[in-house]
The first five atom37 places (N, CA, C, CB, O) and aatype in JSON, in Angstrom:
{
  "aatype": [12, 11, 16, 8, 10, 15, 14, 7, 10, 13, 0, 13, 14, 16, 5, 15, 2, 13, 15, 7, 19, 5, 8, 14, 10, 16, 17, 19, 2, 10, 0, 1, 6, 10, 7, 18, 18, 19, 10, 10, 3, 0, 0, 0, 13, 19, 14, 15, 2, 1, 10, 3, 10, 7, 5, 19, 5, 14, 3, 13, 0, 14, 9, 15, 10, 0, 12, 0, 16, 0, 15, 15, 14, 15, 0],
  "atom_mask": [
    [1, 1, 1, 1, 1],
    [1, 1, 1, 1, 1],
    [1, 1, 1, 1, 1],
    [1, 1, 1, 1, 1],
    [1, 1, 1, 1, 1],
    [1, 1, 1, 1, 1],
    [1, 1, 1, 1, 1],
    [1, 1, 1, 0, 1],
    [1, 1, 1, 1, 1],
    [1, 1, 1, 1, 1],
    [1, 1, 1, 1, 1],
    [1, 1, 1, 1, 1],
    [1, 1, 1, 1, 1],
    [1, 1, 1, 1, 1],
    [1, 1, 1, 1, 1],
    [1, 1, 1, 1, 1],
    [1, 1, 1, 1, 1],
    [1, 1, 1, 1, 1],
    [1, 1, 1, 1, 1],
    [1, 1, 1, 0, 1],
    [1, 1, 1, 1, 1],
    [1, 1, 1, 1, 1],
    [1, 1, 1, 1, 1],
    [1, 1, 1, 1, 1],
    [1, 1, 1, 1, 1],
    [1, 1, 1, 1, 1],
    [1, 1, 1, 1, 1],
    [1, 1, 1, 1, 1],
    [1, 1, 1, 1, 1],
    [1, 1, 1, 1, 1],
    [1, 1, 1, 1, 1],
    [1, 1, 1, 1, 1],
    [1, 1, 1, 1, 1],
    [1, 1, 1, 1, 1],
    [1, 1, 1, 0, 1],
    [1, 1, 1, 1, 1],
    [1, 1, 1, 1, 1],
    [1, 1, 1, 1, 1],
    [1, 1, 1, 1, 1],
    [1, 1, 1, 1, 1],
    [1, 1, 1, 1, 1],
    [1, 1, 1, 1, 1],
    [1, 1, 1, 1, 1],
    [1, 1, 1, 1, 1],
    [1, 1, 1, 1, 1],
    [1, 1, 1, 1, 1],
    [1, 1, 1, 1, 1],
    [1, 1, 1, 1, 1],
    [1, 1, 1, 1, 1],
    [1, 1, 1, 1, 1],
    [1, 1, 1, 1, 1],
    [1, 1, 1, 1, 1],
    [1, 1, 1, 1, 1],
    [1, 1, 1, 0, 1],
    [1, 1, 1, 1, 1],
    [1, 1, 1, 1, 1],
    [1, 1, 1, 1, 1],
    [1, 1, 1, 1, 1],
    [1, 1, 1, 1, 1],
    [1, 1, 1, 1, 1],
    [1, 1, 1, 1, 1],
    [1, 1, 1, 1, 1],
    [1, 1, 1, 1, 1],
    [1, 1, 1, 1, 1],
    [1, 1, 1, 1, 1],
    [1, 1, 1, 1, 1],
    [1, 1, 1, 1, 1],
    [1, 1, 1, 1, 1],
    [1, 1, 1, 1, 1],
    [1, 1, 1, 1, 1],
    [1, 1, 1, 1, 1],
    [1, 1, 1, 1, 1],
    [1, 1, 1, 1, 1],
    [1, 1, 1, 1, 1],
    [1, 1, 1, 1, 1]
  ],
  "atom_positions": [
    [[103.73, 43.73, 124.11], [103.73, 44.41, 125.37], [105.09, 45.08, 125.57], [103.42, 43.44, 126.53], [106.13, 44.42, 125.53]],
    [[105.08, 46.37, 125.77], [106.31, 47.14, 125.95], [106.58, 47.3, 127.45], [106.21, 48.52, 125.25], [105.72, 47.76, 128.2]],
    [[107.77, 46.93, 127.86], [108.14, 47.1, 129.26], [109.26, 48.12, 129.36], [108.57, 45.76, 129.9], [110.07, 48.27, 128.44]],
    [[109.3, 48.82, 130.47], [110.35, 49.8, 130.71], [111.38, 49.18, 131.64], [109.77, 51.12, 131.31], [111.08, 48.86, 132.79]],
    [[112.57, 49.01, 131.15], [113.63, 48.44, 131.97], [114.39, 49.56, 132.66], [114.59, 47.59, 131.12], [114.7, 50.58, 132.06]],
    [[114.69, 49.36, 133.92], [115.49, 50.34, 134.62], [116.93, 50.21, 134.15], [115.39, 50.16, 136.17], [117.33, 49.14, 133.68]],
    [[117.71, 51.27, 134.28], [119.09, 51.2, 133.81], [119.89, 50.19, 134.62], [119.76, 52.58, 133.9], [119.6, 49.92, 135.79]],
    [[120.88, 49.64, 133.99], [121.75, 48.69, 134.65], [123.0, 49.38, 135.18], [0.0, 0.0, 0.0], [123.11, 50.6, 135.14]],
    [[123.92, 48.58, 135.68], [125.17, 49.08, 136.22], [126.32, 48.5, 135.41], [125.31, 48.73, 137.73], [126.4, 47.28, 135.23]],
    [[127.19, 49.37, 134.92], [128.41, 48.95, 134.24], [129.56, 49.26, 135.18], [128.58, 49.68, 132.84], [129.82, 50.42, 135.49]],
    [[130.25, 48.23, 135.63], [131.37, 48.4, 136.56], [132.65, 47.88, 135.92], [131.09, 47.67, 137.91], [132.67, 46.79, 135.34]],
    [[133.7, 48.67, 136.04], [134.99, 48.22, 135.51], [136.12, 48.88, 136.28], [135.11, 48.52, 134.0], [135.96, 49.99, 136.79]],
    [[137.28, 48.21, 136.34], [138.42, 48.81, 137.02], [139.16, 49.76, 136.08], [139.38, 47.71, 137.54], [139.33, 49.47, 134.89]],
    [[139.6, 50.87, 136.61], [140.43, 51.77, 135.82], [141.76, 51.08, 135.51], [140.67, 53.11, 136.57], [142.32, 51.23, 134.43]],
    [[142.25, 50.33, 136.5], [143.49, 49.58, 136.32], [143.32, 48.22, 136.98], [144.71, 50.34, 136.92], [142.83, 48.12, 138.11]],
    [[143.72, 47.18, 136.29], [143.6, 45.82, 136.82], [144.59, 45.59, 137.95], [143.82, 44.8, 135.7], [145.77, 45.91, 137.82]],
    [[144.12, 45.03, 139.06], [145.01, 44.64, 140.15], [145.89, 43.46, 139.74], [144.2, 44.27, 141.41], [146.99, 43.3, 140.25]],
    [[145.4, 42.64, 138.83], [146.11, 41.43, 138.42], [147.21, 41.71, 137.41], [145.13, 40.43, 137.84], [148.36, 41.32, 137.61]],
    [[146.87, 42.4, 136.32], [147.82, 42.58, 135.22], [148.4, 43.99, 135.12], [147.16, 42.23, 133.93], [149.42, 44.2, 134.46]],
    [[147.75, 44.95, 135.77], [148.19, 46.34, 135.66], [147.67, 47.06, 134.42], [0.0, 0.0, 0.0], [147.96, 48.24, 134.22]],
    [[146.9, 46.36, 133.59], [146.34, 46.96, 132.38], [145.4, 48.1, 132.78], [145.58, 45.9, 131.53], [144.56, 47.94, 133.67]],
    [[145.54, 49.24, 132.11], [144.66, 50.38, 132.34], [143.6, 50.42, 131.25], [145.46, 51.72, 132.38], [143.92, 50.42, 130.06]],
    [[142.35, 50.44, 131.67], [141.23, 50.45, 130.73], [140.85, 51.88, 130.37], [140.02, 49.7, 131.32], [141.03, 52.79, 131.18]],
    [[140.34, 52.1, 129.16], [140.03, 53.46, 128.69], [138.95, 54.14, 129.53], [139.6, 53.42, 127.23], [137.89, 53.55, 129.79]],
    [[139.22, 55.36, 129.94], [138.22, 56.13, 130.68], [137.05, 56.55, 129.8], [138.86, 57.37, 131.3], [136.01, 56.97, 130.3]],
    [[137.22, 56.44, 128.49], [136.12, 56.76, 127.56], [134.97, 55.78, 127.72], [136.63, 56.75, 126.12], [133.85, 56.07, 127.28]],
    [[135.22, 54.63, 128.34], [134.15, 53.66, 128.59], [133.06, 54.26, 129.47], [134.71, 52.4, 129.24], [131.9, 53.88, 129.37]],
    [[133.43, 55.21, 130.33], [132.45, 55.84, 131.22], [131.38, 56.53, 130.38], [133.13, 56.86, 132.17], [130.18, 56.29, 130.58]],
    [[131.79, 57.38, 129.45], [130.82, 58.09, 128.61], [130.02, 57.15, 127.71], [131.53, 59.12, 127.75], [128.82, 57.34, 127.53]],
    [[130.68, 56.14, 127.16], [129.97, 55.19, 126.3], [128.87, 54.46, 127.07], [130.97, 54.16, 125.72], [127.75, 54.32, 126.58]],
    [[129.18, 54.02, 128.27], [128.19, 53.31, 129.08], [127.04, 54.23, 129.48], [128.84, 52.71, 130.32], [125.88, 53.82, 129.48]],
    [[127.37, 55.47, 129.83], [126.32, 56.41, 130.23], [125.41, 56.74, 129.05], [126.93, 57.7, 130.79], [124.2, 56.89, 129.23]],
    [[125.97, 56.85, 127.85], [125.16, 57.1, 126.66], [124.19, 55.95, 126.39], [126.06, 57.32, 125.44], [123.13, 56.16, 125.8]],
    [[124.56, 54.75, 126.81], [123.69, 53.58, 126.64], [122.7, 53.43, 127.79], [124.54, 52.33, 126.52], [121.92, 52.48, 127.82]],
    [[122.73, 54.36, 128.74], [121.76, 54.35, 129.82], [122.19, 53.64, 131.09], [0.0, 0.0, 0.0], [121.37, 53.43, 131.99]],
    [[123.46, 53.27, 131.18], [123.94, 52.58, 132.37], [124.43, 53.56, 133.43], [125.06, 51.62, 132.0], [124.93, 54.64, 133.11]],
    [[124.29, 53.17, 134.69], [125.03, 53.81, 135.76], [126.44, 53.24, 135.67], [124.37, 53.57, 137.19], [126.62, 52.1, 135.26]],
    [[127.45, 54.05, 136.05], [128.83, 53.59, 135.91], [129.54, 53.6, 137.26], [129.6, 54.46, 134.91], [129.57, 54.61, 137.96]],
    [[130.12, 52.45, 137.6], [130.98, 52.32, 138.76], [132.39, 52.15, 138.23], [130.54, 51.11, 139.69], [132.71, 51.16, 137.58]],
    [[133.23, 53.12, 138.52], [134.62, 53.11, 138.07], [135.5, 52.75, 139.27], [135.04, 54.49, 137.45], [135.72, 53.59, 140.14]],
    [[135.99, 51.53, 139.32], [136.83, 51.08, 140.42], [138.22, 51.67, 140.24], [136.89, 49.51, 140.5], [138.97, 51.25, 139.35]],
    [[138.55, 52.64, 141.07], [139.82, 53.36, 140.92], [140.85, 52.97, 141.99], [139.57, 54.84, 140.98], [141.86, 53.65, 142.13]],
    [[140.61, 51.91, 142.73], [141.47, 51.54, 143.85], [142.92, 51.29, 143.43], [140.93, 50.3, 144.52], [143.84, 51.75, 144.11]],
    [[143.16, 50.58, 142.35], [144.53, 50.29, 141.92], [145.14, 51.44, 141.12], [144.56, 49.03, 141.09], [146.36, 51.54, 141.0]],
    [[144.3, 52.3, 140.56], [144.76, 53.38, 139.68], [145.25, 54.6, 140.46], [143.63, 53.8, 138.76], [146.28, 55.18, 140.12]],
    [[144.52, 54.98, 141.49], [144.77, 56.24, 142.2], [146.14, 56.35, 142.87], [143.72, 56.44, 143.23], [146.71, 57.44, 142.87]],
    [[146.71, 55.28, 143.44], [148.01, 55.45, 144.09], [149.13, 55.94, 143.18], [148.42, 54.15, 144.69], [150.08, 56.57, 143.65]],
    [[149.05, 55.67, 141.88], [150.14, 56.06, 140.99], [149.71, 56.93, 139.81], [150.81, 54.83, 140.46], [150.52, 57.24, 138.94]],
    [[148.44, 57.33, 139.78], [147.93, 58.14, 138.67], [146.98, 59.2, 139.2], [147.22, 57.25, 137.63], [146.42, 59.07, 140.29]],
    [[146.81, 60.24, 138.42], [145.86, 61.29, 138.77], [144.54, 61.0, 138.07], [146.41, 62.71, 138.36], [144.51, 60.67, 136.88]],
    [[143.44, 61.12, 138.82], [142.11, 60.87, 138.27], [141.24, 62.08, 138.55], [141.48, 59.58, 138.86], [140.96, 62.39, 139.7]],
    [[140.81, 62.77, 137.5], [139.95, 63.95, 137.62], [138.5, 63.51, 137.5], [140.3, 65.02, 136.53], [137.97, 63.35, 136.4]],
    [[137.85, 63.31, 138.64], [136.46, 62.85, 138.65], [135.51, 63.91, 138.1], [136.04, 62.46, 140.05], [134.4, 63.58, 137.68]],
    [[135.91, 65.16, 138.11], [135.1, 66.22, 137.52], [135.04, 66.11, 136.01], [0.0, 0.0, 0.0], [134.06, 66.53, 135.39]],
    [[136.07, 65.54, 135.43], [136.1, 65.36, 133.98], [135.51, 64.02, 133.56], [137.54, 65.47, 133.47], [134.73, 63.95, 132.61]],
    [[135.86, 62.96, 134.26], [135.42, 61.62, 133.89], [133.96, 61.39, 134.27], [136.31, 60.56, 134.56], [133.2, 60.83, 133.47]],
    [[133.55, 61.79, 135.43], [132.18, 61.78, 135.95], [131.47, 60.42, 135.97], [131.37, 62.71, 135.16], [130.4, 60.28, 135.38]],
    [[132.06, 59.42, 136.64], [131.31, 58.19, 136.86], [130.25, 58.44, 137.94], [132.26, 57.02, 137.26], [130.33, 59.42, 138.67]],
    [[129.28, 57.56, 138.04], [128.28, 57.69, 139.09], [128.84, 57.28, 140.45], [127.04, 56.86, 138.76], [128.47, 57.84, 141.48]],
    [[129.73, 56.3, 140.44], [130.36, 55.8, 141.66], [131.84, 55.56, 141.36], [129.67, 54.48, 142.16], [132.19, 55.12, 140.27]],
    [[132.71, 55.86, 142.34], [134.14, 55.66, 142.13], [134.8, 55.25, 143.45], [134.81, 56.94, 141.57], [135.35, 56.09, 144.15]],
    [[134.74, 53.96, 143.79], [135.4, 53.51, 145.02], [136.92, 53.56, 144.88], [134.95, 52.1, 145.38], [137.48, 53.24, 143.83]],
    [[137.56, 53.97, 145.96], [139.02, 53.96, 146.04], [139.41, 53.33, 147.37], [139.62, 55.41, 145.89], [138.57, 53.17, 148.25]],
    [[140.65, 52.97, 147.51], [141.15, 52.4, 148.74], [142.16, 53.36, 149.35], [141.78, 51.0, 148.5], [143.22, 53.61, 148.77]],
    [[141.83, 53.9, 150.51], [142.79, 54.79, 151.17], [144.01, 54.02, 151.63], [142.13, 55.5, 152.36], [145.11, 54.58, 151.68]],
    [[143.85, 52.76, 151.96], [144.99, 51.94, 152.36], [145.96, 51.78, 151.2], [144.51, 50.56, 152.85], [147.17, 51.87, 151.39]],
    [[145.44, 51.55, 150.0], [146.32, 51.42, 148.83], [146.93, 52.76, 148.46], [145.54, 50.85, 147.64], [148.08, 52.81, 148.03]],
    [[146.19, 53.84, 148.62], [146.68, 55.16, 148.25], [147.81, 55.62, 149.16], [145.54, 56.18, 148.28], [148.69, 56.36, 148.72]],
    [[147.8, 55.18, 150.42], [148.83, 55.62, 151.36], [149.92, 54.58, 151.57], [148.19, 55.96, 152.69], [150.91, 54.88, 152.23]],
    [[149.76, 53.4, 151.04], [150.74, 52.32, 151.27], [152.11, 52.64, 150.71], [150.24, 51.04, 150.65], [153.12, 52.18, 151.26]],
    [[152.18, 53.42, 149.65], [153.48, 53.72, 149.05], [154.16, 54.94, 149.66], [153.32, 53.92, 147.57], [155.3, 55.24, 149.32]],
    [[153.46, 55.64, 150.55], [154.07, 56.83, 151.15], [154.95, 56.42, 152.33], [152.98, 57.83, 151.61], [154.64, 55.45, 153.02]],
    [[156.04, 57.14, 152.57], [156.96, 56.78, 153.65], [156.35, 56.91, 155.03], [158.19, 57.64, 153.57], [156.81, 56.27, 155.97]],
    [[155.32, 57.73, 155.19], [154.72, 57.94, 156.5], [153.66, 56.9, 156.84], [154.12, 59.31, 156.58], [153.12, 56.91, 157.95]],
    [[153.35, 56.01, 155.91], [152.28, 55.01, 156.16], [152.76, 53.89, 157.04], [151.77, 54.44, 154.85], [151.99, 52.98, 157.34]]
  ]
}
């Protein structure tokens, strides 16, 4: 009996909040090629790095505006 499985979700942080390790953005394309939806957690990455979502193209990319503005003098 053949069943059709719906795609799963692959979620990973662009940068670890714990260690600061930055994970490869190429994981987005690899996961999508395998049929997964991709959630790219960019909350720790965005305050100190540039992220081009037009190039990387995850399905979901949560960020934290509080973290993004915490390092600015006007925050």
